[in-house]
C-alpha positions in Angstrom: -19.6 -6.9 28.2 -17.1 -7.4 25.6 -15.1 -4.4 26.6 -14.0 -6.1 29.7 -11.7 -8.3 27.8 -8.9 -6.0 27.5 -8.4 -2.4 28.4 -5.5 -1.9 26.0 -7.5 -2.8 22.9 -9.5 0.0 21.1 -13.4 -0.6 21.7 -15.6 -1.2 18.6 -18.6 0.8 17.8 -20.9 -2.2 19.2 -19.0 -2.2 22.6 -19.6 1.5 22.8 -23.2 1.1 22.1 -23.4 -1.5 24.7 -21.8 0.9 27.2 -24.1 3.7 26.5 -27.1 1.5 26.9 -25.7 0.3 30.3 -25.4 4.1 31.1 -29.1 4.4 30.4 -29.8 1.5 32.6 -28.0 2.9 35.4 -30.5 5.7 35.6 -33.5 3.5 34.8 -36.7 4.0 36.9 -36.7 0.4 37.6 -34.7 -0.9 40.6 -33.9 -4.3 39.0 -32.7 -2.8 35.9 -30.5 -0.5 37.9 -29.2 -3.2 40.1 -28.2 -5.4 37.2 -26.5 -2.4 35.3 -24.5 -1.8 38.5 -23.1 -5.2 38.6 -21.9 -5.2 35.1 -20.5 -1.7 35.5 -18.5 -2.7 38.7 -16.9 -5.5 36.5 -15.6 -3.2 33.7 -12.0 -2.4 34.2 -11.2 1.2 35.3 -9.4 2.4 32.1 -12.1 1.0 29.8 -14.8 2.9 31.9 -13.0 6.1 31.7 -12.4 5.9 27.8 -16.0 4.9 27.2 -17.2 7.8 29.6 -15.1 10.3 28.0 -16.3 9.3 24.5 -19.8 9.7 25.5 -19.2 13.1 27.0 -17.4 14.3 24.1 -20.3 13.2 22.0 -18.2 11.4 19.6 -20.0 9.6 16.7 -20.7 6.0 17.7 -21.7 4.1 14.5 -24.4 6.2 12.7 -25.7 7.8 15.9 -24.3 10.3 18.3 -24.9 9.2 22.0 -28.5 10.3 23.2 -28.5 13.5 25.8 -29.4 11.1 28.4 -26.4 8.9 28.0 -24.3 12.1 27.7 -25.8 13.4 31.1 -25.2 10.0 32.8 -21.7 9.9 31.5 -20.9 13.3 33.2 -22.6 12.1 36.4 -20.4 9.0 36.4 -17.2 10.8 35.9 -18.0 13.1 38.7 -18.7 9.8 40.9 -15.3 8.4 39.8 -13.6 11.7 40.5 -14.9 11.4 44.0 -14.4 7.7 44.4 -10.8 7.8 43.2 -9.4 11.1 44.0 -6.9 12.3 43.8 -5.3 9.6 41.5 -8.1 9.9 39.0 -7.5 13.7 38.7 -3.8 13.2 38.4 -4.1 10.7 35.6 -6.9 12.1 33.7 -6.8 15.8 34.3 -6.1 16.7 30.6 -8.8 14.7 28.9 -11.4 15.1 31.7 -11.2 19.0 32.0 -11.2 19.3 28.1 -14.1 16.9 27.4 -16.1 18.7 30.0 -15.4 22.3 29.0 -16.4 21.2 25.3 -19.6 19.6 26.7 -20.5 22.8 28.5 -19.7 24.8 25.4 -22.2 22.7 23.4 -25.5 24.7 23.5 -27.8 21.9 22.3 -29.0 20.6 25.7 -29.3 22.6 28.9 -29.4 19.5 31.1 -26.2 17.9 29.8 -24.3 21.2 30.2 -25.6 21.2 33.8 -24.4 17.7 34.5 -21.1 18.7 32.8 -20.6 21.6 35.0 -21.7 19.6 38.0 -19.0 17.1 37.2 -16.2 19.6 36.6 -16.9 21.1 40.1 -16.4 17.7 41.6 -13.3 16.9 39.4 -11.8 20.4 40.5 -12.3 20.0 44.1 -9.8 17.2 44.5 -7.6 18.2 41.6 -4.2 19.4 43.0 -3.6 23.0 42.3 -0.3 22.4 40.7 -2.2 20.5 37.9 -5.2 22.8 37.6 -3.1 26.0 37.0 -1.7 24.4 33.9 -5.2 24.9 32.5 -6.3 28.0 34.1 -6.1 30.4 31.3 -8.0 28.4 28.8 -10.3 27.1 31.3 -11.2 30.5 32.7 -11.6 31.9 29.3 -14.0 29.2 28.3 -16.0 29.5 31.5 -16.4 33.2 30.8 -17.4 32.7 27.3 -20.1 30.3 28.4 -21.1 32.8 31.2 -21.7 35.5 28.5 -23.8 33.0 26.4 -25.9 32.0 29.4 -26.5 35.4 30.6 -27.9 36.3 27.2 -30.0 33.2 27.4 -31.4 34.2 30.8 -32.3 37.7 29.4 -33.9 36.4 26.4 -35.5 33.2 27.4 -35.3 33.1 31.3 -33.3 29.8 31.1 -31.3 29.1 34.3 -30.4 25.5 34.8 -27.0 25.4 33.1 -26.3 28.9 34.5 -26.8 27.9 38.1 -24.2 25.3 37.7 -21.9 27.4 35.7 -21.6 30.1 38.5 -20.9 27.4 41.1 -18.1 26.0 38.8 -16.6 29.4 38.6 -16.6 29.8 42.4 -15.0 26.2 42.7 -12.3 27.3 40.4 -11.6 30.5 42.2 -11.5 28.6 45.6 -9.0 26.0 44.1 -6.5 28.4 42.3 -7.0 31.4 44.7 -4.5 34.1 44.0 -4.1 33.0 40.5 -7.7 34.0 39.8 -6.7 37.8 40.2 -6.2 38.4 36.5 -9.6 37.2 35.7 -11.5 39.2 38.4 -12.4 42.1 36.2 -13.8 40.0 33.2 -16.2 37.9 35.6 -17.5 40.6 38.0 -19.6 42.6 35.4 -21.5 39.5 34.3 -22.0 38.2 37.9 -23.2 41.6 39.1 -25.5 41.7 36.3 -27.0 38.4 37.1 -27.6 39.5 40.5 -29.4 42.6 39.3 -31.7 40.5 37.0 -32.4 37.7 39.2 -35.1 39.3 41.3 -38.1 37.1 40.4 -39.0 34.3 43.0 -38.2 31.5 40.5 -34.6 33.1 40.2 -34.0 33.3 43.8 -31.6 30.2 43.7 -29.6 31.5 40.9 -29.3 34.9 42.6 -28.2 33.2 45.8 -25.7 31.0 44.1 -24.3 34.0 42.0 -23.9 36.1 45.2 -22.1 33.2 46.8 -19.9 33.0 43.6 -19.0 36.6 44.2 -18.1 36.1 47.8 -15.7 33.0 47.0 -13.9 35.1 44.3 -13.4 38.0 46.7 -11.9 35.4 49.4 -9.7 34.0 46.6 -8.3 37.2 45.3 -8.2 38.9 48.7 -7.1 42.4 49.0 -5.6 42.5 45.5 -9.0 43.7 44.3 
């Protein structure tokens, strides 16, 4: 892949397109295709990988086409894997760009599955992100998560859609776990919506959502302690 030549040189459109195709191949049903893609992927310098992944997650224009939703979902998953494999250095180096990119992706209402993958990646990233770094983004991050929660709650009421909402409540729980007492100012804005989800999610097919939401409420309670 041409992008391996230099991590310091901006990637061309064709190089980005090659990388997007590589991401598709990483989730290809064929074992042979996946294996070949994994070998190529392992040889790409870390900085190039991160730059390409962030571009894919952000849905920036690549030539005349935006990355396909499957590519963006795969990019989110791969970012999550990198956050696990290279923690906590990955978080220390890329906290600003990764958090911003994943939050923007979660805000994009175009594809539930991409939103879910972005939320999952953010959970993984947060788990090993030093509290001292995460608190820098607490206010904007929590407000963004609440805005998304309100939208997803309305989608649940109107359409019964739950995929992104399940991951979202887990993300909120993860944030509360990490920032602990810093979550106190946000307790009152989240609890009404979370309690509403518990009240609504009574059907059998919403059992998982209900369980995750109750768990989220418990995590928030532990995080804020006797303050609330």
